[in-house]
C-alpha positions as CSV (number, residue, x, y, z in Angstrom):
1,M,-3.8,-37.6,-33.2
2,K,-5.7,-34.6,-34.4
3,W,-8.5,-32.4,-32.4
4,S,-11.3,-34.1,-34.4
5,E,-10.5,-37.9,-33.7
6,V,-9.8,-36.8,-29.9
7,I,-12.9,-35.3,-29.3
8,E,-14.7,-38.4,-31.2
9,S,-13.2,-40.6,-29.1
10,V,-13.8,-38.8,-25.8
11,S,-18.0,-38.3,-27.2
12,E,-18.2,-42.3,-27.8
13,R,-16.5,-42.9,-24.2
14,L,-19.1,-40.7,-22.8
15,S,-21.9,-41.6,-24.9
16,G,-20.7,-45.7,-23.8
17,I,-21.3,-44.6,-20.1
18,M,-25.0,-43.3,-20.6
19,P,-27.5,-45.6,-19.5
20,E,-29.3,-47.3,-22.3
21,T,-31.3,-44.5,-24.8
22,P,-33.5,-44.8,-27.1
23,G,-31.2,-44.8,-30.7
24,V,-32.6,-41.3,-31.0
25,L,-32.1,-39.4,-27.3
26,K,-28.5,-41.5,-27.8
27,K,-27.4,-39.5,-31.3
28,D,-28.5,-36.5,-29.6
29,L,-26.4,-36.7,-26.9
30,E,-23.5,-37.7,-29.4
31,K,-24.0,-34.5,-31.1
32,N,-24.6,-32.2,-27.8
33,F,-20.9,-33.9,-26.2
34,R,-19.4,-33.4,-29.4
35,A,-20.1,-30.0,-29.6
36,V,-19.5,-29.0,-26.4
37,L,-15.9,-31.1,-26.6
38,E,-15.1,-28.6,-30.0
39,A,-16.6,-25.7,-28.2
40,T,-13.9,-26.2,-25.2
41,F,-10.7,-27.4,-27.7
42,N,-10.9,-24.2,-29.6
43,R,-11.5,-22.2,-26.5
44,L,-7.9,-23.2,-25.1
45,D,-6.6,-22.8,-28.4
46,L,-4.6,-25.9,-28.0
47,V,-2.1,-27.1,-30.7
48,T,-1.7,-30.9,-31.9
49,R,1.1,-32.7,-31.1
50,E,2.8,-32.6,-34.5
51,E,2.4,-28.8,-34.5
52,F,4.5,-28.8,-31.4
53,D,7.1,-30.8,-32.0
54,I,7.1,-28.7,-35.5
55,Q,7.7,-25.7,-33.8
56,T,10.5,-27.4,-31.5
57,R,12.3,-28.3,-34.2
58,L,12.1,-24.6,-36.1
59,L,13.3,-23.2,-32.8
60,T,16.1,-25.6,-33.1
61,R,17.3,-24.7,-36.2
62,C,16.9,-20.8,-35.3
63,R,18.9,-21.4,-32.1
64,E,21.5,-23.2,-33.8
65,R,21.9,-20.4,-37.0
66,I,21.9,-17.7,-34.6
67,A,24.9,-19.4,-32.6
68,A,26.6,-19.4,-35.9
69,L,25.9,-16.0,-36.6
70,E,27.2,-15.0,-33.2
71,E,30.6,-16.5,-34.0
72,I,30.9,-15.1,-37.4
73,V,30.2,-11.6,-35.8
74,R,32.6,-12.6,-32.9
75,T,35.2,-13.1,-35.5
76,L,34.8,-10.2,-37.8
77,E,34.9,-7.7,-35.1
78,S,38.1,-9.4,-33.4
79,G,39.9,-8.5,-37.2
80,N,40.5,-12.3,-38.0
């Protein structure tokens, strides 16, 4: 789920729990909720699950490659 979808979902939930208000006021509240949520998420410098999973896979591949290179170095250093 993208941050914009999360923000939209939370904003809709917040406006849903508000007492019945005239349409214009409700739209203004939703707009303000969205702005506050976006600012908060931006300050937190969060990443999406997708970005995290990509970086995890990349790190795993790097560790595997380092282990293979270390083995090659050990073999070369032992003279075999």
